[in-house]
DSSP file (Angstrom, degrees, kcal/mol; ACC not computed):
  #  RESIDUE AA STRUCTURE BP1 BP2  ACC     N-H-->O    O-->H-N    N-H-->O    O-->H-N    TCO  KAPPA ALPHA  PHI   PSI    X-CA   Y-CA   Z-CA
    1    1 A M              0   0    0      0, 0.0    63,-0.1     0, 0.0     5,-0.0   0.000 360.0 360.0 360.0 140.1   -9.9   -9.4  -26.8
    2    2 A K     >  -     0   0    0      1,-0.1     4,-1.9    59,-0.1     3,-0.5  -0.278 360.0-116.8 -65.8 151.1   -7.0   -9.8  -29.2
    3    3 A F  H  > S+     0   0    0      1,-0.2     4,-2.3     2,-0.2     5,-0.2   0.854 112.5  58.2 -60.5 -38.4   -4.9  -13.0  -28.9
    4    4 A A  H  > S+     0   0    0      1,-0.2     4,-2.0     2,-0.2    -1,-0.2   0.902 106.9  47.8 -59.9 -41.7   -1.7  -11.0  -28.1
    5    5 A Y  H  > S+     0   0    0     -3,-0.5     4,-2.9     1,-0.2    -1,-0.2   0.888 108.9  54.9 -67.0 -37.8   -3.4   -9.4  -25.1
    6    6 A S  H  X S+     0   0    0     -4,-1.9     4,-2.6     2,-0.2    -2,-0.2   0.911 107.4  49.5 -59.1 -43.3   -4.7  -12.8  -24.0
    7    7 A I  H  X S+     0   0    0     -4,-2.3     4,-2.2     2,-0.2    -1,-0.2   0.930 113.1  46.3 -62.1 -46.1   -1.2  -14.2  -24.0
    8    8 A L  H  X S+     0   0    0     -4,-2.0     4,-2.4     2,-0.2    -2,-0.2   0.898 112.6  49.9 -66.2 -40.6    0.2  -11.3  -22.0
    9    9 A V  H  X S+     0   0    0     -4,-2.9     4,-2.6     2,-0.2     5,-0.2   0.942 110.6  49.9 -61.9 -47.5   -2.7  -11.4  -19.5
   10   10 A N  H  X S+     0   0    0     -4,-2.6     4,-2.5    -5,-0.2    -2,-0.2   0.878 110.0  50.8 -57.0 -40.5   -2.1  -15.2  -19.0
   11   11 A D  H  X S+     0   0    0     -4,-2.2     4,-2.4     2,-0.2    -1,-0.2   0.922 110.4  49.1 -65.4 -44.0    1.6  -14.6  -18.5
   12   12 A L  H  X S+     0   0    0     -4,-2.4     4,-2.5     1,-0.2    -2,-0.2   0.927 113.4  47.2 -58.3 -45.3    0.9  -11.9  -15.8
   13   13 A L  H  X S+     0   0    0     -4,-2.6     4,-2.8     2,-0.2     5,-0.2   0.897 111.1  50.6 -66.9 -39.9   -1.6  -14.2  -14.1
   14   14 A Q  H  X S+     0   0    0     -4,-2.5     4,-2.5    -5,-0.2     5,-0.2   0.918 111.1  48.9 -66.2 -40.9    0.8  -17.2  -14.1
   15   15 A Q  H  X S+     0   0    0     -4,-2.4     4,-2.5     2,-0.2     5,-0.3   0.939 112.9  48.2 -61.2 -47.1    3.6  -15.1  -12.7
   16   16 A Y  H  X S+     0   0    0     -4,-2.5     4,-2.7     1,-0.2    -2,-0.2   0.937 114.3  44.7 -59.3 -48.7    1.4  -13.8  -10.0
   17   17 A R  H  X S+     0   0    0     -4,-2.8     4,-2.8     2,-0.2     5,-0.2   0.904 113.3  50.6 -64.3 -41.7    0.1  -17.2   -9.0
   18   18 A F  H  X S+     0   0    0     -4,-2.5     4,-2.1    -5,-0.2    -1,-0.2   0.935 114.4  43.3 -62.3 -47.6    3.5  -18.8   -9.1
   19   19 A K  H  X S+     0   0    0     -4,-2.5     4,-2.2    -5,-0.2    -2,-0.2   0.914 115.1  49.5 -65.7 -42.6    5.0  -16.1   -6.9
   20   20 A S  H  X S+     0   0    0     -4,-2.7     4,-2.5    -5,-0.3    -2,-0.2   0.927 112.2  47.0 -62.4 -45.6    2.0  -16.2   -4.5
   21   21 A E  H  X S+     0   0    0     -4,-2.8     4,-2.1     1,-0.2    -1,-0.2   0.890 111.4  51.5 -64.5 -39.3    2.0  -19.9   -4.1
   22   22 A N  H  X S+     0   0    0     -4,-2.1     4,-1.3    -5,-0.2    -1,-0.2   0.903 111.4  47.5 -63.7 -40.2    5.8  -20.0   -3.6
   23   23 A M  H  < S+     0   0    0     -4,-2.2     3,-0.3     1,-0.2    -2,-0.2   0.914 111.7  49.7 -68.5 -40.6    5.5  -17.4   -0.8
   24   24 A R  H  < S+     0   0    0     -4,-2.5    -1,-0.2     1,-0.2    -2,-0.2   0.855 112.2  48.8 -64.0 -33.9    2.6  -19.2    0.8
   25   25 A A  H  < S+     0   0    0     -4,-2.1     2,-0.3    -5,-0.2    -1,-0.2   0.709  86.3 100.9 -80.6 -19.7    4.6  -22.5    0.7
   26   26 A A     <  -     0   0    0     -4,-1.3     3,-0.4    -3,-0.3     8,-0.0  -0.505  50.1-174.3 -69.6 124.6    7.7  -20.9    2.2
   27   27 A T  S    S+     0   0    0     -2,-0.3    -1,-0.2     1,-0.2    -4,-0.0   0.698  74.0  60.2 -94.9 -19.6    7.8  -21.8    5.9
   28   28 A A  S    S+     0   0    0      2,-0.1     2,-0.5     0, 0.0    -1,-0.2  -0.080  80.6 107.9-102.4  35.4   10.8  -19.8    7.0
   29   29 A V  S    S-     0   0    0     -3,-0.4     5,-0.0    -6,-0.1     0, 0.0  -0.943  71.3-118.1-117.2 130.7    9.4  -16.4    6.1
   30   30 A A     >  -     0   0    0     -2,-0.5     4,-2.4     1,-0.1     3,-0.2  -0.310  25.0-120.2 -62.0 146.9    8.3  -13.8    8.6
   31   31 A E  H  > S+     0   0    0      1,-0.2     4,-2.6     2,-0.2     5,-0.2   0.853 113.5  55.0 -58.5 -37.5    4.6  -12.9    8.3
   32   32 A E  H  > S+     0   0    0      2,-0.2     4,-2.4     1,-0.2    -1,-0.2   0.904 109.6  47.1 -63.8 -40.0    5.5   -9.2    7.7
   33   33 A V  H  > S+     0   0    0     -3,-0.2     4,-2.7     2,-0.2    -2,-0.2   0.915 111.4  51.6 -67.2 -42.0    7.7  -10.3    4.8
   34   34 A R  H  X S+     0   0    0     -4,-2.4     4,-2.5     1,-0.2    -2,-0.2   0.925 112.1  45.7 -61.0 -45.6    5.0  -12.6    3.4
   35   35 A Q  H  X S+     0   0    0     -4,-2.6     4,-2.2     2,-0.2    -1,-0.2   0.899 112.9  49.6 -65.7 -40.8    2.4   -9.8    3.5
   36   36 A F  H  X S+     0   0    0     -4,-2.4     4,-2.5     2,-0.2    -2,-0.2   0.929 112.8  47.7 -64.0 -43.7    4.7   -7.3    1.9
   37   37 A S  H  X S+     0   0    0     -4,-2.7     4,-2.5     2,-0.2    -2,-0.2   0.907 110.8  50.4 -63.7 -43.5    5.5   -9.7   -0.9
   38   38 A Q  H  X S+     0   0    0     -4,-2.5     4,-2.2     2,-0.2    -1,-0.2   0.901 111.6  48.9 -64.1 -39.8    1.9  -10.6   -1.5
   39   39 A N  H  X S+     0   0    0     -4,-2.2     4,-2.4     1,-0.2    -2,-0.2   0.925 111.5  50.3 -63.0 -43.5    1.0   -6.9   -1.7
   40   40 A D  H  X S+     0   0    0     -4,-2.5     4,-2.4     2,-0.2    -2,-0.2   0.898 109.8  49.5 -62.4 -41.3    3.9   -6.4   -4.1
   41   41 A Y  H  X S+     0   0    0     -4,-2.5     4,-2.1     2,-0.2    -1,-0.2   0.906 112.2  48.0 -64.0 -42.5    2.8   -9.2   -6.3
   42   42 A A  H  X S+     0   0    0     -4,-2.2     4,-2.3     2,-0.2    -2,-0.2   0.888 111.5  51.0 -65.6 -39.4   -0.8   -7.9   -6.4
   43   43 A F  H  X S+     0   0    0     -4,-2.4     4,-2.8     2,-0.2    -2,-0.2   0.921 109.6  49.6 -63.7 -44.9    0.6   -4.4   -7.2
   44   44 A R  H  X S+     0   0    0     -4,-2.4     4,-2.4     1,-0.2    -2,-0.2   0.884 110.9  50.2 -62.7 -39.5    2.7   -5.7  -10.1
   45   45 A L  H  X S+     0   0    0     -4,-2.1     4,-2.5     2,-0.2    -1,-0.2   0.932 111.4  48.4 -63.7 -44.9   -0.2   -7.6  -11.5
   46   46 A S  H  X S+     0   0    0     -4,-2.3     4,-2.6     1,-0.2     5,-0.2   0.915 111.5  49.1 -63.0 -44.1   -2.4   -4.5  -11.3
   47   47 A V  H  X S+     0   0    0     -4,-2.8     4,-2.2     1,-0.2    -1,-0.2   0.910 111.8  50.0 -62.3 -40.6    0.3   -2.3  -13.0
   48   48 A G  H  X S+     0   0    0     -4,-2.4     4,-2.1     2,-0.2    -2,-0.2   0.928 112.2  46.0 -63.0 -44.4    0.7   -4.9  -15.8
   49   49 A L  H  X S+     0   0    0     -4,-2.5     4,-2.1     1,-0.2    -2,-0.2   0.907 113.2  49.5 -65.0 -41.4   -3.0   -5.1  -16.4
   50   50 A E  H  X S+     0   0    0     -4,-2.6     4,-2.6     2,-0.2    -1,-0.2   0.864 108.8  54.1 -67.0 -34.6   -3.4   -1.4  -16.4
   51   51 A G  H  X S+     0   0    0     -4,-2.2     4,-2.3    -5,-0.2    -2,-0.2   0.927 108.8  47.7 -64.0 -43.8   -0.5   -1.1  -18.8
   52   52 A L  H  X S+     0   0    0     -4,-2.1     4,-2.5     2,-0.2    -2,-0.2   0.888 111.1  52.1 -64.5 -37.4   -2.1   -3.4  -21.2
   53   53 A L  H  X S+     0   0    0     -4,-2.1     4,-2.4     2,-0.2    -2,-0.2   0.932 109.9  48.3 -62.1 -45.9   -5.4   -1.5  -20.9
   54   54 A S  H  X S+     0   0    0     -4,-2.6     4,-2.7     1,-0.2    -2,-0.2   0.896 111.3  50.9 -62.7 -39.6   -3.6    1.8  -21.7
   55   55 A T  H  X S+     0   0    0     -4,-2.3     4,-2.0     2,-0.2    -2,-0.2   0.933 110.8  47.8 -63.7 -45.0   -1.9    0.2  -24.7
   56   56 A A  H  <>S+     0   0    0     -4,-2.5     5,-2.6     1,-0.2     4,-0.4   0.903 113.2  48.4 -64.1 -39.8   -5.2   -1.1  -26.0
   57   57 A Q  H ><5S+     0   0    0     -4,-2.4     3,-1.1     1,-0.2    -2,-0.2   0.918 111.0  49.8 -66.2 -42.3   -6.8    2.3  -25.5
   58   58 A A  H 3<5S+     0   0    0     -4,-2.7    -1,-0.2     1,-0.3    -2,-0.2   0.825 109.7  52.5 -63.9 -32.2   -3.9    4.1  -27.3
   59   59 A A  T 3<5S-     0   0    0     -4,-2.0    -1,-0.3    -5,-0.2    -2,-0.2   0.538 114.3-117.9 -81.2  -5.6   -4.2    1.6  -30.2
   60   60 A G  T < 5 +     0   0    0     -3,-1.1     2,-1.4    -4,-0.4    -3,-0.2   0.733  65.5 145.6  75.5  22.4   -7.9    2.4  -30.6
   61   61 A D     >< +     0   0    0     -5,-2.6     4,-2.5    -6,-0.2    -1,-0.2  -0.689  18.1 172.5 -93.2  83.7   -8.8   -1.3  -29.8
   62   62 A A  H  > S+     0   0    0     -2,-1.4     4,-2.3     1,-0.2    -1,-0.2   0.850  72.7  54.2 -62.8 -37.1  -12.0   -0.6  -27.9
   63   63 A E  H  > S+     0   0    0      2,-0.2     4,-1.9     1,-0.2    -1,-0.2   0.943 113.3  41.0 -64.6 -48.6  -13.0   -4.3  -27.7
   64   64 A S  H  > S+     0   0    0      1,-0.2     4,-2.8     2,-0.2     5,-0.2   0.896 113.7  54.6 -66.6 -39.0   -9.7   -5.3  -26.0
   65   65 A A  H  X S+     0   0    0     -4,-2.5     4,-2.7    -9,-0.2    -2,-0.2   0.904 107.3  50.4 -61.3 -40.9   -9.7   -2.2  -23.9
   66   66 A A  H  X S+     0   0    0     -4,-2.3     4,-2.0     2,-0.2    -1,-0.2   0.934 113.0  45.6 -63.7 -45.7  -13.3   -3.0  -22.6
   67   67 A T  H  X S+     0   0    0     -4,-1.9     4,-1.8     2,-0.2    -2,-0.2   0.911 114.3  48.1 -64.6 -42.4  -12.2   -6.6  -21.7
   68   68 A L  H  X S+     0   0    0     -4,-2.8     4,-2.7     2,-0.2    -1,-0.2   0.883 108.1  55.2 -63.3 -38.8   -9.0   -5.4  -20.1
   69   69 A D  H  X S+     0   0    0     -4,-2.7     4,-2.3    -5,-0.2    -1,-0.2   0.901 107.0  50.7 -61.2 -41.6  -10.9   -2.8  -18.1
   70   70 A E  H  X S+     0   0    0     -4,-2.0     4,-2.5     2,-0.2    -1,-0.2   0.898 109.9  50.3 -62.3 -39.8  -13.2   -5.6  -16.7
   71   71 A L  H  X S+     0   0    0     -4,-1.8     4,-2.9     2,-0.2    -2,-0.2   0.910 109.9  50.1 -66.2 -43.1  -10.1   -7.6  -15.7
   72   72 A V  H  X S+     0   0    0     -4,-2.7     4,-2.4     2,-0.2    -2,-0.2   0.921 112.4  47.0 -60.3 -43.6   -8.6   -4.5  -13.9
   73   73 A I  H  X S+     0   0    0     -4,-2.3     4,-2.4     2,-0.2    -2,-0.2   0.919 113.1  49.0 -65.9 -42.8  -11.8   -3.9  -12.0
   74   74 A A  H  X S+     0   0    0     -4,-2.5     4,-2.4     2,-0.2    -2,-0.2   0.907 112.1  48.2 -62.6 -41.9  -12.1   -7.6  -11.1
   75   75 A Q  H  X S+     0   0    0     -4,-2.9     4,-2.2     2,-0.2    -2,-0.2   0.916 112.2  48.8 -66.5 -40.9   -8.5   -7.7   -9.9
   76   76 A N  H  X S+     0   0    0     -4,-2.4     4,-2.2    -5,-0.2    -2,-0.2   0.884 111.8  49.9 -64.0 -38.5   -9.0   -4.5   -7.8
   77   77 A M  H  X S+     0   0    0     -4,-2.4     4,-2.4     2,-0.2    -2,-0.2   0.912 110.5  49.7 -66.6 -41.2  -12.2   -6.0   -6.3
   78   78 A Q  H  X S+     0   0    0     -4,-2.4     4,-2.6     2,-0.2    -2,-0.2   0.893 110.5  50.3 -63.8 -39.0  -10.4   -9.2   -5.5
   79   79 A Q  H  X S+     0   0    0     -4,-2.2     4,-2.5     2,-0.2    -1,-0.2   0.915 110.6  49.5 -65.3 -42.1   -7.6   -7.3   -3.8
   80   80 A L  H  X S+     0   0    0     -4,-2.2     4,-2.4     2,-0.2    -2,-0.2   0.905 111.6  48.6 -61.6 -41.5  -10.1   -5.3   -1.8
   81   81 A A  H  X S+     0   0    0     -4,-2.4     4,-2.2     2,-0.2     6,-0.2   0.904 111.2  50.3 -66.3 -40.7  -11.8   -8.5   -0.7
   82   82 A D  H  <>S+     0   0    0     -4,-2.6     5,-2.6     2,-0.2     6,-0.9   0.916 110.9  48.8 -61.9 -42.9   -8.5  -10.0    0.3
   83   83 A E  H ><5S+     0   0    0     -4,-2.5     3,-1.1     4,-0.2    -2,-0.2   0.910 111.8  49.6 -62.5 -42.6   -7.6   -7.0    2.3
   84   84 A H  H 3<5S+     0   0    0     -4,-2.4    -1,-0.2     1,-0.3    -2,-0.2   0.864 111.5  48.7 -64.4 -36.5  -11.0   -7.0    4.0
   85   85 A N  T 3<5S-     0   0    0     -4,-2.2    -1,-0.3    -5,-0.2    -2,-0.2   0.378 118.8-109.9 -87.0   4.6  -10.6  -10.7    4.8
   86   86 A G  T < 5S+     0   0    0     -3,-1.1    -3,-0.2     2,-0.3    -2,-0.1   0.579  86.4 119.5  82.1   9.2   -7.1  -10.3    6.2
   87   87 A V  S   <S+     0   0    0     -5,-2.6     2,-0.3    -6,-0.2    -4,-0.2   0.910  83.4  24.2 -71.5 -41.8   -5.3  -12.1    3.4
   88   88 A L              0   0    0     -6,-0.9    -2,-0.3    -9,-0.2    -1,-0.1  -0.897 360.0 360.0-120.3 150.2   -3.4   -8.9    2.6
   89   89 A K              0   0    0     -2,-0.3    -1,-0.1   -54,-0.2   -53,-0.1   0.331 360.0 360.0-138.0 360.0   -2.6   -6.0    4.8
C-alpha cells in the first residue's frame, strides 16, 4: 500500500480508537447514547476506509486497493463480531 494511504488509514484508526476510548471512559453517559456513539464511530471508520478503497481503485492502484479491501473486510468482520458479542447494538 502506498505511504499516503497508510497515513490516512492510521489517522482514521487513531480517531476511531480515541473516540471509542473516551466514550468507554465517560461515566455519566447513558448506555443508549454510548451504543449509538460506538455505532457511529464504527460507521465513520467504515466509510473512511471504503472511501480510500474507492480512491485507490479509481487511481488504478491495484496493490493499495487490494490491501484497503482487506482492511474493509477485516473492519466489517470485527464490527459483526462486536455486534454478536453485545459490544454494539
